[in-house]
Kinemage of the C-alpha trace (Angstrom):
@kinemage 1
@onewidth
@group {chain A} dominant
@subgroup {mainchain}
@vectorlist {calphas} color= white
{ca met a 1} P -9.477 -13.272 66.247
{ca val a 2} L -8.607 -15.627 63.426
{ca thr a 3} L -7.729 -19.189 64.406
{ca arg a 4} L -5.651 -21.282 62.105
{ca ser a 5} L -5.570 -25.024 62.083
{ca tyr a 6} L -2.235 -26.663 61.439
{ca asp a 7} L -1.751 -30.304 60.688
{ca arg a 8} L 1.914 -30.364 61.663
{ca ser a 9} L 3.320 -30.937 65.105
{ca ile a 10} L 6.347 -29.170 66.560
{ca pro a 11} L 8.591 -32.221 66.000
{ca glu a 12} L 7.522 -32.233 62.332
{ca ile a 13} L 8.278 -28.511 62.020
{ca ile a 14} L 11.684 -28.987 63.653
{ca ser a 15} L 12.377 -31.963 61.405
{ca asp a 16} L 11.495 -29.903 58.334
{ca leu a 17} L 13.655 -27.079 59.616
{ca leu a 18} L 16.617 -29.407 60.122
{ca thr a 19} L 16.257 -30.910 56.644
{ca gln a 20} L 15.650 -27.615 54.824
{ca phe a 21} L 18.176 -25.471 56.698
{ca pro a 22} L 21.334 -26.937 55.058
{ca met a 23} L 19.769 -26.472 51.624
{ca leu a 24} L 18.850 -22.889 52.505
{ca val a 25} L 22.412 -22.188 53.660
{ca arg a 26} L 23.797 -23.672 50.417
{ca lys a 27} L 21.455 -21.551 48.297
{ca glu a 28} L 22.271 -18.408 50.258
{ca ser a 29} L 26.009 -19.029 49.941
{ca gln a 30} L 25.591 -19.591 46.190
{ca leu a 31} L 23.703 -16.306 45.966
{ca ala a 32} L 26.468 -14.551 47.905
{ca arg a 33} L 29.150 -15.977 45.587
{ca val a 34} L 27.243 -14.939 42.458
{ca glu a 35} L 26.599 -11.468 43.822
{ca met a 36} L 30.249 -11.017 44.869
{ca ser a 37} L 31.482 -12.158 41.446
{ca glu a 38} L 29.122 -9.646 39.808
{ca lys a 39} L 30.453 -6.888 42.063
{ca leu a 40} L 34.055 -7.862 41.312
{ca gly a 41} L 33.282 -7.848 37.593
{ca gln a 42} L 31.843 -4.346 37.909
{ca ile a 43} L 34.958 -3.209 39.749
{ca ala a 44} L 37.247 -4.735 37.109
{ca val a 45} L 35.420 -2.899 34.329
{ca ala a 46} L 35.494 0.348 36.311
{ca ile a 47} L 39.241 -0.013 36.914
{ca gly a 48} L 39.775 -0.612 33.188
{ca phe a 49} L 37.936 2.603 32.339
{ca leu a 50} L 39.908 4.479 34.995
{ca val a 51} L 43.241 3.285 33.630
{ca val a 52} L 42.421 4.080 30.000
{ca gly a 53} L 40.969 7.458 30.964
{ca ala a 54} L 44.035 8.320 33.041
{ca val a 55} L 46.398 7.287 30.236
{ca leu a 56} L 44.577 9.602 27.813
{ca leu a 57} L 44.108 12.491 30.227
{ca ile a 58} L 47.651 12.772 31.590
{ca pro a 59} L 49.258 14.039 28.356
{ca ala a 60} L 46.314 16.370 27.730
{ca ile a 61} L 46.624 17.877 31.202
{ca val a 62} L 50.390 18.356 30.776
{ca ile a 63} L 49.836 20.204 27.487
{ca leu a 64} L 47.116 22.384 29.019
{ca leu a 65} L 49.298 23.208 32.021
{ca gln a 66} L 52.165 24.160 29.726
{ca ala a 67} L 49.788 26.399 27.807
{ca ala a 68} L 48.667 28.057 31.059
{ca val a 69} L 52.292 28.723 32.017
{ca ala a 70} L 52.944 30.213 28.568
{ca ala a 71} L 49.829 32.402 28.867
{ca leu a 72} L 50.992 33.714 32.242
{ca gln a 73} L 54.411 34.469 30.745
{ca arg a 74} L 52.807 36.436 27.925
{ca ala a 75} L 50.824 38.355 30.541
{ca gly a 76} L 54.119 39.481 32.091
{ca val a 77} L 54.648 36.899 34.868
{ca gln a 78} L 58.179 35.514 35.168
{ca met a 79} L 58.644 31.866 34.069
{ca pro a 80} L 59.403 30.433 37.563
{ca ala a 81} L 56.451 32.278 39.108
{ca ala a 82} L 54.105 31.204 36.311
{ca ala a 83} L 55.172 27.576 36.727
{ca leu a 84} L 54.648 27.773 40.510
{ca ile a 85} L 51.210 29.336 40.140
{ca val a 86} L 50.000 26.776 37.604
{ca gly a 87} L 51.648 23.865 39.459
{ca gly a 88} L 50.187 24.960 42.792
{ca ile a 89} L 46.686 25.273 41.393
{ca ala a 90} L 46.968 21.866 39.686
{ca phe a 91} L 48.272 20.337 42.937
{ca val a 92} L 45.361 21.673 45.010
{ca ile a 93} L 42.756 20.552 42.471
{ca gly a 94} L 44.395 17.133 42.180
{ca leu a 95} L 44.497 16.729 45.969
{ca ile a 96} L 40.818 17.623 46.297
{ca leu a 97} L 39.835 15.147 43.579
{ca leu a 98} L 41.995 12.444 45.170
{ca leu a 99} L 40.333 12.909 48.555
{ca ile a 100} L 36.869 12.815 46.985
{ca gly a 101} L 37.768 9.591 45.147
{ca ile a 102} L 39.093 7.959 48.307
{ca gly a 103} L 35.935 8.967 50.164
{ca arg a 104} L 33.745 7.331 47.526
{ca met a 105} L 35.624 4.023 47.482
{ca lys a 106} L 33.820 2.496 50.419
{ca val a 107} L 33.854 -1.131 51.386
{ca arg a 108} L 30.091 -0.874 51.775
{ca ser a 109} L 29.695 -0.971 47.995
{ca leu a 110} L 31.203 -4.477 47.993
{ca val a 111} L 28.798 -5.890 50.586
{ca pro a 112} L 26.382 -8.471 49.111
{ca asp a 113} L 23.238 -6.519 49.989
{ca lys a 114} L 20.826 -8.853 48.207
{ca thr a 115} L 22.135 -11.909 50.050
{ca ile a 116} L 22.046 -10.223 53.434
{ca gly a 117} L 18.509 -8.998 52.803
{ca gln a 118} L 17.390 -12.463 51.728
{ca met a 119} L 18.952 -14.073 54.796
{ca gln a 120} L 17.197 -11.545 57.053
{ca gln a 121} L 13.880 -12.328 55.364
{ca asp a 122} L 14.517 -16.066 55.795
{ca ala a 123} L 15.188 -15.565 59.498
{ca ile a 124} L 11.943 -13.600 59.904
{ca val a 125} L 9.942 -16.317 58.121
{ca ala a 126} L 11.555 -19.056 60.230
{ca lys a 127} L 10.732 -17.176 63.440
{ca arg a 128} L 7.111 -16.742 62.341
{ca gln a 129} L 6.775 -20.427 61.538
{ca val a 130} L 8.213 -21.472 64.888
{ca arg a 131} L 5.938 -19.016 66.706
{ca ser a 132} L 2.845 -20.130 64.801
{ca gly a 133} L 3.740 -23.746 65.564
{ca asp a 134} L 3.997 -22.865 69.257
{ca asp a 135} L 0.617 -21.102 69.132
{ca tyr a 136} L -0.947 -24.185 67.524
{ca gln a 137} L 0.493 -26.516 70.163
{ca arg a 138} L -0.775 -24.250 72.963
{ca ala a 139} L -4.252 -24.106 71.425
{ca ala a 140} L -4.455 -27.891 71.137
């Protein structure tokens, strides 16, 4: 069994904890703010790409759907039936894609994972220090 000698008493450890804890909280909150601003920046860029992509894709999809209706007409399908077939297929595909997109937009992606992980590590270290201080006081 390894014995460690500590030169600090429990009151000194508690005093250090009380002086360092506010600074730790400030640093952790700064980290959380930075991480959240990074995440919001990523979301803003992603939304920009989505908007531009949608603006360019909508006319292209309309033209392609019109071409599909025309192809069905040439194949002998009546105009109203061709429009219903193409519109129905486009509706189902669009609904599926919409549901997939909604499923992937989770709040979990906005959680400041780095900050939470760092705070959990800080709590573990603080518990170890308090326990080791207790062990030292019992040994003395």
